[in-house]
VEXDO-745691 format. One record per residue (C-alpha): residue number from 1; residue in three letters; x, y, z. Coordinates in nm, 4 decimals, padded with zeros to 6 digits. Last residue first. Layout:
(r NUM, 'ALA', (X, Y, Z)),
...
END
This chain:
(r 80, 'PRO', (-06.4199, 12.8591, 00.4630)),
(r 79, 'ASN', (-06.2287, 12.5825, 00.2826)),
(r 78, 'LYS', (-05.9268, 12.7284, 00.1073)),
(r 77, 'ILE', (-05.8574, 12.5505, -00.2205)),
(r 76, 'THR', (-06.0412, 12.8106, -00.4283)),
(r 75, 'GLU', (-05.7920, 13.0748, -00.3130)),
(r 74, 'MET', (-05.5147, 12.8515, -00.4515)),
(r 73, 'ASP', (-05.6288, 12.9367, -00.8054)),
(r 72, 'ILE', (-05.5566, 12.6241, -01.0041)),
(r 71, 'ASP', (-05.3595, 12.6746, -01.3280)),
(r 70, 'HIS', (-05.0332, 12.5671, -01.1646)),
(r 69, 'ARG', (-05.1377, 12.2052, -01.1240)),
(r 68, 'ARG', (-04.9622, 12.0232, -00.8428)),
(r 67, 'PRO', (-05.2662, 12.0297, -00.6165)),
(r 66, 'ARG', (-05.1901, 12.0810, -00.2471)),
(r 65, 'VAL', (-05.2558, 11.7695, -00.0450)),
(r 64, 'PHE', (-05.3891, 11.8465, 00.2999)),
(r 63, 'VAL', (-05.3514, 11.5794, 00.5680)),
(r 62, 'LEU', (-05.5503, 11.5803, 00.8908)),
(r 61, 'ARG', (-05.4216, 11.3313, 01.1432)),
(r 60, 'VAL', (-05.5837, 11.1513, 01.4360)),
(r 59, 'GLU', (-05.3613, 11.0481, 01.7242)),
(r 58, 'GLN', (-05.4330, 10.8187, 02.0177)),
(r 57, 'GLU', (-05.1175, 10.9619, 02.1804)),
(r 56, 'TYR', (-05.0741, 10.6622, 02.4151)),
(r 55, 'SER', (-04.9946, 10.4560, 02.1048)),
(r 54, 'PHE', (-04.6545, 10.6254, 02.0706)),
(r 53, 'GLN', (-04.4422, 10.3194, 02.1538)),
(r 52, 'GLU', (-04.6418, 10.1264, 01.8910)),
(r 51, 'ARG', (-04.4459, 10.2969, 01.6170)),
(r 50, 'LYS', (-04.6496, 10.5069, 01.3776)),
(r 49, 'ILE', (-04.8490, 10.4485, 01.0586)),
(r 48, 'LEU', (-05.0982, 10.7121, 00.9384)),
(r 47, 'LEU', (-04.8519, 10.8827, 00.7047)),
(r 46, 'SER', (-04.8491, 10.5675, 00.4900)),
(r 45, 'LEU', (-05.2195, 10.6244, 00.4272)),
(r 44, 'VAL', (-05.1387, 10.9621, 00.2701)),
(r 43, 'PHE', (-04.8766, 10.8094, 00.0402)),
(r 42, 'PRO', (-05.1086, 10.5281, -00.0668)),
(r 41, 'LEU', (-05.3869, 10.7861, -00.1280)),
(r 40, 'GLU', (-05.1792, 11.0291, -00.3343)),
(r 39, 'ASN', (-05.2669, 10.8724, -00.6699)),
(r 38, 'GLY', (-05.0842, 11.0807, -00.9292)),
(r 37, 'GLY', (-04.9151, 10.7827, -01.0950)),
(r 36, 'MET', (-04.8102, 10.6084, -00.7755)),
(r 35, 'GLY', (-04.4819, 10.5120, -00.9370)),
(r 34, 'VAL', (-04.2969, 10.4135, -00.6215)),
(r 33, 'LEU', (-04.4965, 10.4359, -00.2984)),
(r 32, 'ASN', (-04.6387, 10.0866, -00.3337)),
(r 31, 'PHE', (-04.7994, 10.0577, 00.0063)),
(r 30, 'ARG', (-04.9722, 09.7802, 00.1926)),
(r 29, 'LYS', (-04.7446, 09.4754, 00.2024)),
(r 28, 'HIS', (-04.4024, 09.6448, 00.1987)),
(r 27, 'PHE', (-04.5112, 09.9228, 00.4330)),
(r 26, 'VAL', (-04.6574, 09.6785, 00.6829)),
(r 25, 'GLU', (-04.3476, 09.4564, 00.6609)),
(r 24, 'ALA', (-04.1158, 09.7518, 00.7271)),
(r 23, 'ILE', (-04.3259, 09.8501, 01.0295)),
(r 22, 'GLU', (-04.3360, 09.5020, 01.1843)),
(r 21, 'ARG', (-04.0250, 09.5162, 01.4093)),
(r 20, 'GLU', (-04.1376, 09.8578, 01.5355)),
(r 19, 'PRO', (-04.4690, 09.7246, 01.6652)),
(r 18, 'VAL', (-04.7516, 09.9057, 01.4844)),
(r 17, 'TYR', (-04.9703, 10.1975, 01.5937)),
(r 16, 'GLU', (-05.2370, 10.2957, 01.3436)),
(r 15, 'VAL', (-05.3127, 10.6671, 01.3244)),
(r 14, 'LYS', (-05.6763, 10.7610, 01.2734)),
(r 13, 'GLY', (-05.7438, 10.9309, 00.9427)),
(r 12, 'VAL', (-05.8519, 11.2565, 00.7874)),
(r 11, 'PHE', (-05.7753, 11.3392, 00.4253)),
(r 10, 'TYR', (-05.8221, 11.6667, 00.2407)),
(r 9, 'SER', (-05.7296, 11.7560, -00.1165)),
(r 8, 'LEU', (-05.8605, 11.4748, -00.3354)),
(r 7, 'SER', (-06.2263, 11.5091, -00.2364)),
(r 6, 'HIS', (-06.1913, 11.8874, -00.2526)),
(r 5, 'PHE', (-06.0813, 11.8844, -00.6183)),
(r 4, 'GLU', (-06.3785, 12.0834, -00.7564)),
(r 3, 'ASN', (-06.3164, 12.3483, -00.4908)),
(r 2, 'THR', (-06.6558, 12.5056, -00.4254)),
(r 1, 'MET', (-06.6835, 12.2948, -00.1131)),
END
């Protein structure tokens, strides 16, 4: 955890399965993906929504967000 941005780099979450007819409503109510202003959390949480037809998968997802800054040594991002 020597990466000072580790809390913003890795996300783990259980996928939520939603009936297809409700997906647009869920996105409209929960996520403002336009103009996030550097906050990746709404985007990451949107990746945890899937159609109910896939609920048998019981999926958990790991999401890694690579920093946009060019002055960060990517070797410090790797978690041994």
